[in-house]
C-alpha positions as CSV (number, residue, x, y, z in Angstrom):
1,M,96.4,98.7,99.2
2,A,94.6,96.2,101.4
3,S,96.6,96.1,104.7
4,L,95.7,92.8,106.0
5,V,97.3,92.9,109.4
6,L,97.6,89.2,110.5
7,P,98.9,88.1,113.8
8,L,102.6,88.3,114.0
9,P,104.0,84.7,113.3
10,F,106.5,82.8,115.2
11,F,109.1,82.0,112.5
12,A,110.2,78.5,113.2
13,A,113.7,77.5,112.2
14,V,114.2,76.0,108.8
15,A,117.0,73.6,108.2
16,A,119.9,74.9,106.2
17,P,118.3,78.1,104.8
18,R,119.7,79.2,101.4
19,R,122.3,81.9,102.0
20,M,122.5,85.1,100.2
21,T,125.7,85.5,98.1
22,W,127.7,88.5,97.0
23,P,125.5,89.4,94.0
24,D,122.5,89.6,96.3
25,Y,124.4,91.9,98.8
26,V,125.5,94.1,96.0
27,A,121.9,94.6,94.8
28,L,120.8,95.2,98.3
29,A,123.7,97.7,99.0
30,A,122.9,99.5,95.7
31,Y,119.3,100.0,96.8
32,F,120.3,101.4,100.2
33,A,122.9,103.7,98.6
34,L,120.3,105.1,96.1
35,S,117.9,105.7,99.0
36,L,120.6,107.8,100.8
37,A,121.5,109.6,97.5
38,I,117.9,110.6,97.0
39,G,117.8,112.0,100.5
40,W,121.0,114.1,99.9
41,W,119.7,115.3,96.4
42,C,116.4,116.5,98.0
43,A,118.2,118.2,100.8
44,K,120.4,120.1,98.4
45,R,117.7,121.3,96.0
46,K,116.6,124.4,97.9
47,K,117.2,126.2,101.2
48,A,115.7,124.1,103.9
49,T,112.4,125.2,105.4
50,S,109.8,123.5,107.7
51,G,107.2,123.8,104.9
52,G,109.6,122.0,102.5
53,F,110.5,119.4,105.2
54,F,106.9,118.5,105.8
55,L,105.1,119.2,102.5
56,G,107.8,119.5,99.9
57,S,107.1,123.2,99.4
58,G,104.4,122.4,96.9
59,R,106.8,120.9,94.4
60,I,105.3,117.4,94.5
61,P,103.7,116.3,91.2
62,W,100.2,114.8,91.6
63,W,101.3,111.5,90.0
64,A,104.2,111.1,92.3
65,A,101.9,111.9,95.3
66,A,99.6,109.2,93.9
67,I,102.2,106.5,93.8
68,S,103.5,107.6,97.2
69,F,99.9,107.3,98.5
70,M,99.8,103.7,97.2
71,A,103.3,103.0,98.7
72,T,102.2,104.4,102.1
73,A,99.1,102.2,102.2
74,T,101.1,99.2,101.3
75,S,103.9,97.8,103.5
76,S,106.0,94.7,104.2
77,I,102.9,93.4,105.9
78,S,101.0,93.4,102.7
79,F,104.1,92.0,100.9
80,M,104.0,88.9,103.0
81,S,100.5,88.6,104.4
82,L,98.4,89.0,101.3
83,P,100.1,86.2,99.3
84,A,100.1,84.1,102.5
85,K,96.3,84.5,102.8
86,T,95.5,83.3,99.3
87,Y,98.2,80.6,99.4
88,S,96.6,79.0,102.4
89,S,92.9,79.6,101.5
90,D,90.9,81.4,98.9
91,W,90.2,85.0,97.9
92,L,87.4,85.6,100.4
93,A,89.5,88.3,102.1
94,F,90.0,90.1,98.8
95,G,86.7,92.1,99.5
96,S,88.9,94.3,101.8
97,A,90.7,95.7,98.7
98,P,87.7,97.2,96.9
99,A,86.3,98.3,100.3
100,Q,89.4,100.3,101.1
101,V,90.0,101.5,97.5
102,L,86.4,102.8,97.0
103,A,86.6,104.5,100.4
104,G,89.8,106.3,99.4
105,I,88.3,107.4,96.1
106,F,85.2,108.6,98.0
107,V,87.5,110.7,100.2
108,G,89.2,112.1,97.2
109,I,85.9,113.2,95.5
110,V,83.9,114.4,98.5
111,F,86.3,115.7,101.3
112,V,89.5,116.7,99.7
113,G,88.1,120.0,98.4
114,V,87.1,121.0,101.9
115,L,90.4,120.1,103.6
116,R,92.8,121.2,100.9
117,R,91.6,124.7,100.9
118,L,92.3,125.1,104.6
119,E,96.1,125.2,103.9
120,L,96.9,122.7,106.7
121,T,100.2,121.1,107.6
122,T,98.6,118.1,109.4
123,I,95.1,116.7,109.1
124,F,94.7,117.4,112.9
125,G,94.8,121.1,112.3
126,Y,91.4,120.7,110.9
127,L,90.2,119.5,114.3
128,E,91.4,122.8,116.0
129,R,89.4,124.9,113.5
130,R,86.3,122.8,113.7
131,F,86.3,122.1,117.4
132,D,89.1,123.2,119.7
133,R,92.7,122.6,120.7
134,R,91.8,119.8,123.1
135,V,90.4,117.6,120.3
136,Q,93.3,118.5,118.0
137,L,95.9,117.5,120.6
138,L,94.1,114.3,121.5
139,G,94.0,113.2,117.9
140,A,97.6,114.2,117.3
141,G,98.8,112.2,120.3
142,L,96.9,109.2,119.2
143,G,98.4,109.6,115.7
144,I,101.9,109.5,117.1
145,L,101.1,106.5,119.4
146,L,99.6,104.5,116.6
147,K,102.5,105.1,114.2
148,V,105.6,105.1,116.5
149,G,104.3,102.7,119.1
150,G,102.6,100.3,116.5
151,R,102.9,100.2,112.8
152,M,106.6,101.3,112.5
153,S,108.0,98.5,114.6
154,V,105.9,95.8,113.0
155,V,106.8,96.7,109.4
156,M,110.5,96.4,110.4
157,L,110.1,93.3,112.4
158,L,108.0,91.0,110.1
159,P,110.4,91.0,107.0
160,S,113.5,90.8,109.3
161,L,112.1,87.6,110.9
162,A,111.1,86.1,107.6
163,L,114.4,86.8,105.9
164,S,116.3,85.5,108.9
165,T,114.3,82.2,108.6
166,V,114.7,81.6,104.9
167,T,118.0,83.2,104.0
168,G,120.0,83.2,107.3
169,L,120.3,87.1,107.1
170,D,120.7,88.2,110.7
171,K,117.4,89.7,112.0
172,Y,119.0,92.3,114.0
173,T,121.1,93.4,111.1
174,S,118.0,93.7,109.0
175,I,116.2,95.7,111.5
176,L,119.1,98.1,112.0
177,L,119.6,98.5,108.2
178,I,115.8,99.3,107.6
179,G,115.6,101.6,110.6
180,G,119.0,103.3,110.2
181,V,118.9,104.0,106.4
182,T,115.3,105.1,106.5
183,T,115.9,107.5,109.4
184,L,118.9,109.1,107.6
185,Y,117.3,109.8,104.4
186,A,114.0,110.9,105.9
187,M,115.9,113.3,108.3
188,E,118.1,114.7,105.6
189,G,115.7,115.1,102.6
190,G,112.4,115.4,104.5
191,F,109.1,114.8,102.8
192,E,110.4,115.2,99.2
193,A,112.9,112.4,99.8
194,V,110.0,110.3,101.2
195,I,108.0,110.8,98.1
196,W,110.8,110.1,95.5
197,T,112.1,107.0,97.5
198,D,108.5,105.8,97.4
199,V,108.4,106.1,93.6
200,M,111.7,104.2,93.4
201,R,110.6,101.5,95.8
202,V,107.2,100.9,94.0
203,A,109.1,100.4,90.8
204,V,111.6,98.0,92.6
205,T,108.8,96.2,94.4
206,I,106.5,95.7,91.5
207,G,109.3,94.8,89.2
208,G,110.6,92.2,91.6
209,V,107.2,90.7,92.2
210,G,106.7,90.5,88.4
211,V,110.0,88.6,88.1
212,A,109.0,86.2,90.9
213,L,105.6,85.7,89.3
214,A,107.1,84.9,85.9
215,C,109.3,82.2,87.6
216,M,106.2,80.7,89.3
217,A,104.4,80.7,85.9
218,R,107.3,78.8,84.3
219,G,107.0,76.1,86.9
220,V,103.3,75.4,86.3
221,D,102.0,73.6,83.1
222,G,100.2,76.3,81.0
223,G,102.0,79.3,82.7
224,L,99.7,82.0,84.0
225,A,96.7,80.4,82.2
226,G,97.5,77.1,84.0
227,I,97.6,78.9,87.3
228,V,94.2,80.4,86.7
229,H,92.8,77.1,85.5
230,T,94.2,75.0,88.4
231,G,93.2,77.5,91.0
232,T,89.6,77.8,89.6
233,D,89.2,74.1,89.6
234,A,90.3,74.0,93.3
235,G,88.1,76.9,94.2
236,K,91.0,79.1,95.1
237,F,89.5,82.2,93.5
238,H,86.3,82.1,95.5
239,M,85.9,85.7,96.7
240,V,82.3,86.7,97.3
241,A,80.0,85.4,100.1
242,T,76.6,87.0,100.3
243,D,75.4,85.3,103.4
244,L,73.7,87.5,106.0
245,N,76.6,86.8,108.4
246,V,79.0,89.3,110.1
247,T,81.2,86.7,111.6
248,E,82.8,85.7,108.3
249,P,84.2,88.0,105.5
250,T,81.0,88.5,103.7
251,L,79.8,91.2,101.3
252,W,78.0,92.9,104.2
253,V,81.1,93.0,106.3
254,F,83.0,94.7,103.5
255,I,80.2,97.2,103.0
256,G,80.6,98.1,106.7
257,M,84.4,98.2,106.2
258,F,84.0,100.6,103.4
259,L,81.9,103.0,105.4
260,G,84.4,102.9,108.4
261,H,87.5,103.1,106.2
262,I,86.4,106.5,104.7
263,F,87.1,108.2,107.9
264,T,90.1,106.0,108.7
265,V,91.7,107.4,105.6
266,L,90.7,111.0,106.6
267,G,92.4,110.6,110.0
268,D,95.6,109.0,108.7
269,Q,98.3,111.8,108.6
270,P,100.7,109.8,106.4
271,L,98.1,109.3,103.7
272,M,96.5,112.7,103.8
273,Q,100.0,114.4,103.8
274,R,100.2,113.5,100.1
275,M,97.0,115.4,99.5
276,L,98.2,118.4,101.5
277,A,101.5,118.6,99.6
278,T,100.1,119.0,96.1
279,A,99.8,122.3,94.3
280,D,96.1,122.8,94.4
281,V,92.7,121.2,95.0
282,K,92.6,119.5,91.5
283,A,96.0,117.9,91.9
284,A,95.0,116.8,95.4
285,R,91.9,115.1,94.2
286,R,93.9,113.3,91.4
287,S,96.6,112.1,93.8
288,I,94.1,110.5,96.2
289,V,91.9,109.0,93.4
290,M,94.7,107.6,91.3
291,G,96.7,106.5,94.3
292,N,93.7,104.2,95.2
293,V,93.3,103.0,91.6
294,V,96.9,102.1,91.4
295,G,96.7,100.5,94.9
296,F,93.8,98.3,93.8
297,G,96.1,96.9,91.0
298,G,98.7,96.2,93.7
299,S,96.2,94.3,95.8
300,V,95.2,92.1,92.8
301,L,98.9,91.4,92.2
302,F,99.7,90.4,95.8
303,F,96.6,88.2,96.1
304,F,97.4,86.5,92.7
305,V,101.0,85.8,93.9
306,G,99.6,83.8,96.8
307,T,97.5,81.6,94.4
308,S,100.5,81.3,92.1
309,L,102.6,80.1,95.0
310,W,100.0,77.4,95.8
311,A,100.0,76.3,92.2
312,F,103.7,76.2,92.0
313,Y,104.2,74.0,95.1
314,R,101.2,71.9,94.1
315,A,103.2,71.1,90.9
316,H,106.5,70.7,92.8
317,P,105.6,69.2,96.2
318,D,109.1,68.0,96.8
319,R,110.3,71.6,96.9
320,G,107.8,73.0,99.3
321,P,108.6,74.3,102.7
322,V,108.5,72.1,105.9
323,D,107.5,73.6,109.3
324,L,107.4,77.1,107.9
325,P,104.7,79.6,109.0
326,T,102.5,80.7,106.1
327,D,103.5,84.3,106.3
328,A,107.0,83.4,105.3
329,I,106.0,81.5,102.1
330,F,106.8,84.3,99.7
331,P,110.3,85.0,101.1
332,Y,110.9,81.3,101.1
333,F,110.1,81.1,97.4
334,I,112.3,84.1,96.7
335,A,115.3,82.6,98.6
336,N,115.0,79.1,97.1
337,E,113.8,79.4,93.6
338,L,115.2,82.6,92.2
339,P,118.8,83.1,90.9
340,H,121.4,84.9,93.0
341,G,121.4,88.6,92.3
342,V,117.6,88.6,91.5
343,V,117.2,87.3,95.1
344,G,119.0,90.4,96.3
345,L,116.8,92.7,94.1
346,I,113.6,91.2,95.4
347,V,114.8,91.2,99.0
348,A,115.5,94.9,98.4
349,G,111.8,95.2,97.3
350,L,110.8,93.6,100.6
351,F,113.0,96.1,102.5
352,A,111.7,98.8,100.3
353,A,108.1,98.0,101.3
354,A,109.1,98.3,104.9
355,M,111.1,101.5,104.3
356,G,108.4,103.3,102.5
357,A,105.8,102.9,105.2
358,L,108.4,103.7,107.8
359,S,109.7,106.9,106.2
360,S,106.1,108.1,105.7
361,A,105.3,107.6,109.4
362,M,108.5,109.3,110.5
363,N,107.8,112.4,108.5
364,A,104.2,112.4,109.5
365,T,105.2,112.1,113.2
366,A,107.6,115.0,112.8
367,A,104.9,117.1,111.2
368,I,102.5,116.4,114.0
369,V,105.1,117.3,116.7
370,V,106.0,120.6,115.1
371,S,102.6,121.8,113.7
372,D,100.2,120.5,116.3
373,F,102.3,120.5,119.5
374,Q,105.0,123.1,119.0
375,G,102.5,125.3,117.1
376,N,100.2,125.3,120.1
377,L,102.8,125.3,123.0
378,H,105.4,127.5,121.4
379,P,103.7,129.5,118.6
380,T,106.5,132.0,118.3
381,A,109.1,129.5,117.3
382,T,111.5,130.6,114.5
383,E,111.7,128.8,111.2
384,R,115.1,127.4,112.2
385,Q,113.6,126.1,115.5
386,R,110.7,124.4,113.7
387,L,113.1,122.7,111.2
388,W,115.5,121.6,114.0
389,L,112.6,120.1,115.9
390,G,111.3,118.4,112.8
391,R,114.6,116.7,112.1
392,G,115.0,115.8,115.8
393,A,111.5,114.3,115.9
394,T,112.2,112.3,112.8
395,L,115.5,110.9,114.4
396,A,113.7,110.2,117.7
397,A,110.8,108.3,116.0
398,G,113.3,106.2,114.0
399,I,115.4,105.4,117.1
400,I,112.3,104.5,119.3
401,A,110.7,102.3,116.5
402,T,113.9,100.5,115.7
403,G,114.7,99.9,119.4
404,M,111.2,98.5,119.9
405,A,111.6,96.2,116.9
406,V,115.0,95.0,118.2
407,W,113.6,94.4,121.7
408,L,110.6,92.4,120.3
409,A,113.0,90.3,118.2
410,W,115.1,89.7,121.2
411,R,112.1,88.6,123.3
412,G,111.4,85.9,120.7
413,T,107.7,85.8,121.6
414,T,104.6,87.2,120.0
415,S,102.0,87.1,122.8
416,L,102.9,90.5,124.3
417,W,103.1,92.1,120.8
418,D,99.7,90.6,119.7
419,E,98.0,92.1,122.8
420,Y,99.7,95.4,122.3
421,L,98.5,95.7,118.7
422,K,95.0,94.8,119.8
423,L,95.1,97.5,122.5
424,V,96.4,100.1,120.0
425,A,93.7,99.3,117.5
426,L,91.1,99.5,120.3
427,I,92.2,102.9,121.6
428,G,92.6,104.6,118.2
429,G,90.1,102.8,116.0
430,G,87.1,105.1,116.8
431,F,88.8,108.5,116.6
432,P,88.3,108.9,112.9
433,G,84.6,109.2,113.7
434,V,85.5,112.7,115.0
435,F,86.4,113.7,111.5
436,A,83.0,112.3,110.3
437,L,81.2,114.4,112.9
438,G,83.1,117.5,112.0
439,L,82.7,117.2,108.3
440,L,79.2,115.9,108.1
441,T,77.3,117.7,110.9
442,R,77.0,121.3,112.2
443,R,75.8,120.4,115.6
444,A,78.8,118.3,116.8
445,N,80.9,120.1,119.4
446,A,84.2,119.5,121.3
447,P,82.7,118.0,124.5
448,G,80.4,115.7,122.5
449,V,83.0,114.3,120.1
450,M,85.4,113.6,122.9
451,V,82.7,111.6,124.7
452,G,82.0,109.8,121.5
453,A,85.7,109.0,120.9
454,L,86.1,107.6,124.4
455,S,82.9,105.7,124.4
456,S,83.9,104.0,121.1
457,V,86.7,102.3,123.0
458,A,84.2,100.7,125.3
459,V,81.9,99.7,122.5
460,T,84.7,98.2,120.4
461,W,86.1,96.3,123.4
462,I,82.8,94.7,124.0
463,V,82.4,93.7,120.3
464,Q,85.9,92.3,120.2
465,N,85.6,90.3,123.4
466,Y,82.0,89.2,123.6
467,T,80.9,88.8,120.0
468,A,82.2,86.8,117.0
469,T,82.0,89.8,114.7
470,N,84.5,89.5,111.9
471,A,87.7,91.6,112.5
472,F,87.2,93.4,109.1
473,L,84.0,95.0,110.7
474,H,85.6,96.2,113.9
475,G,86.8,99.6,112.4
476,F,83.2,100.3,111.2
477,V,81.9,99.5,114.8
478,A,84.5,101.8,116.3
479,V,83.7,104.7,113.9
480,A,79.9,104.3,113.9
481,S,79.8,104.2,117.8
482,C,81.9,107.3,117.9
483,V,79.6,109.1,115.5
484,V,76.3,108.1,117.1
485,I,77.4,108.6,120.7
486,G,79.3,111.8,119.9
487,Y,76.4,113.3,118.1
488,V,73.9,112.6,120.9
489,A,76.4,113.9,123.5
490,S,76.9,117.1,121.3
491,L,73.2,117.7,121.5
492,I,73.2,117.2,125.3
493,F,76.2,119.6,125.7
494,A,74.9,122.2,123.2
495,G,73.4,124.4,125.9
496,G,76.6,124.8,127.8
497,E,78.9,125.0,124.8
498,K,80.1,128.6,123.9
499,T,79.1,129.8,120.5
500,R,81.7,128.7,118.0
501,K,83.2,130.9,115.3
502,S,81.6,130.4,111.9
503,L,81.8,126.9,110.4
504,A,81.9,128.3,106.8
505,G,84.3,126.1,104.8
506,L,84.5,123.4,107.4
507,T,81.8,121.0,106.5
508,V,80.8,119.3,103.3
509,W,77.5,121.2,103.2
510,D,79.2,124.5,102.4
511,R,78.8,124.0,98.7
512,A,78.5,127.7,97.8
513,K,82.0,128.4,99.2
514,E,83.5,125.4,97.5
515,Q,82.1,126.5,94.1
516,R,83.3,130.1,94.6
517,A,86.8,128.7,95.3
518,G,86.8,127.1,91.8
519,S,86.0,123.5,92.5
């Protein structure tokens, strides 16, 4: 669940990487074939409609939506970066996991009832009802930029570079396989295919990680208990710092992260799409709450894998990597310590982690293009036109993201990408504060929240460049500055703002309406 986005590493060459053999390629090919088969099966189940393509026509069970929520919040970044963090240090960063999970559970309990009853296709549709079309389109545009221009490319690039380093698997082939197969099943089967491939990929990923963990335990005296004992003696499980310090990952930093992440979840279309696709409010709440509970277990697993890797290579220093960036440590173990065939299965799990996040972002992007942009610019579009545009947007998003990942791999440098990721986080980080203003206040208005969103960019830039504030707190700074400035600006603009339609059902304070609806 904890998406610890570390700087993209430069994967140095490793002498004589262990090559994958035919059993590994068979396991990998079987996973890709099964993903495509799920896409075909979902496409054939019922007559294609835009509602089915974006929300599964209400056929998504809450438990499958919960697993998919966890899968969407986790990616190849988590698969590699979380173990790398605890391998190289301790568990201080673990506080990000409960902060994110508790924020997600809070969203499920407090906000889902309000949003689910509005019958939305995308979360940005709420902004049009609460504010106006300008705010909706600004949020929708940023949502596409952050997914297609940012996250989608990096979740393909990171595992491809790592696998190229430790197995010799061509990085361009990896990128094209991930991008191509994911685009095909997401375009063919729509949201339902995304959900069921997520369920499959969580099973593959967790199963593969479990096998790897068992192999690590066999290589350490005392097994799992030995790992815990050795790690405890070395201080590797240190996870809580209560210093009054916002420059390090302390308890106070994670409290701020929790507060900011509540609205980051609300503004994330791929995550909230799971809630919108369930049958009713009760199922929506269950999907969000249980998705976060399951995600917390996944975070514990990935953090523990890093400590286990440390214990394993401490017991076998002659087998440890040389001149290998930390983020590649788990793929290195997979390639060099596990038997062939099993290697292919776990590599499939790494690919699956990338493909799950990628397919979710593709379908969410298509939903935004059709619902928010076509819905406003061409509201008379037919069902066939909406479905055609949805599939076309999925294809375009896949091509653009895959092309960007290939280009970055070809450049062979990370400096440009690091700066780009920082810029994207800066621009979009404060916008979730607009959802906070809409749901928690009645006085916020469109001009005010747009001023708040734009001002949060300046505030966050100052904090990033002129303070030592820990990166985990930057999201809170962005959201809080948007809320405070946006609310004050709304009061200033209140006199010139036209009277809005009724806000009934659009804020959390409308308890009477929620109760009448059967909450």
